[in-house]
N, C-alpha and C positions, 0 to 999 in steps of 0.2 A: 170183380165180384164183390158183392156187398155181404160184410159180415154184421148183421142187426146188433149182434152182442155188443160191439165196441163203438157204435154209434151213439152219440148223445141227442141226436135229432130224429132218429128213426122211431116210428110209432106205428103198431098195428092198429087197424080200425076195428072198433066193436061192432058187433052184429047190429047194435041199437042206432048205429050211424045210418042215416037215410041213403047215403052213397053206396052202401053195401048191395042194396036192391038192384044195381046196374050192373054189378060184376056178372061175368058169365058163370051161370050154375052157382050162384052165391047160397052159401049155407054158413051155419054157426058151427064152430068146433066146440070140444069140450071146455074150452077155456074163453068162450063167447067172442072169439075172434071171427072176422068175417074172411071166409075162405072161398077161393075160387077153384074153377076146373075148366080148362079150355082144351079142345081136342083140335088139332090142325089137319090139313087136308091129307096127309100121309097117314092120319091116324094115331100120332103121337100125341100124348097128353102134357100138359103143364098143369101144375096145381100148386097152390100156395095159399098165402095170407095176402089181403088188401091192406097196404101200409101207405104212410106218408114219410117223406125224407126232405132233408134241405139239400138243394143242389147248388154248387159252388162254380161258377164259370170264371175262367180266367179271360183278362182282355189285352190287347194289343200293348197296351201302356202299362203292363205288369200289374194292373189292379185286379180286383175280383168283385164279382158281383153274386150275391146269394138270392136263391128263390126258395122261399119256405113252403113246406106243406104240399109237395109234389106228390100227387097220387100216382101209385104204381102196384104192380103185382109182384109179390116177393115170393118166387117159386121155390118149393122145396122138392118137386118131383118133374123131372123133365124127361121126356120119353121114357126110357127104360132105367132111368137112375133116380132112385128114391133115396137121397142121402142129405141130410140137412147141412153137409159140408159143402155141397154143390149148389149153393144158393145164386140165383140170377135174379133177372128182372125183366118183366113183360110190362110194357107202357100201356096204360088204358087212357090216358090223357094226353093232351097237347100243352105245350107251353105257349103262352100268348103274351108277346111282348108289345109294349106301346110303340106309337109312332115315333120314328127316330132312331130307333135302335139298329145298329150296325152289326149285323151276323158276320162272324168270321169262322173261316176253316172250311172243312168239306161237308158236304151233305151226302146223304144216302138216297139215290133215286128210288122210287117206288112206282108200281104199276099195278093196275086192278085187273085181272084176268079171271074171267068167269066168276066174279064176286069175291074173289080171294087177293089179298096183298101178296105181292111178289118183289124181292129187290131185285133191281136190274144190275146185272154183273156188268161192268164197263171195262174191266181188264184185270190181269193178275201180274203180281209183282213177287219176286223172289229176292228178300232183302230189300236193296234199294234200287234194283234193276227191274224195269217194266219189260214184262215178256211182249215180243212182237206177235200179236194176234189180230187177225181181221175182225174188228168190232161186230161185223155180222153173224160171226160165228157165236155170239151171246144172244142174239135175237131169237125168240121163240116164233115157229112157224105155225100160226093159228089157223090157216088154212089146212095145212097137214093134219093138224090135231083134230079139226072138225071131221076130216075124212075118215080118221080112225076110229071115231065113234060109232 
């Protein structure tokens, strides 16, 4: 969870910034910050300010790499929670790395179903123990969904 008040590299975008017009339902708030509002398929909203932040990635050789001015949505309302203490992030941009970069770690698989992004569930772990579940149990049966409509 990001606490913007303690970050020296966090900066909210002004409404005058041309990037603001690309945010979902972009508006200006009373302090001229660029605010967004995004509603998801289930009808739950996310709303907050568009901001930039520096991201620091660790590498396998114990070094670090910093990427400045990463654009994202810093949410202040998620679903039924409207409390600035529950600040999250919703990414509206992608990181582009140059040729020769070696990406390490795990990735989160995504699929597009009916024009909506879905995270693909591959398994469930409790602590360090991976539960034995047939991977087919996580697959959505699109033919069944079509017949339900």
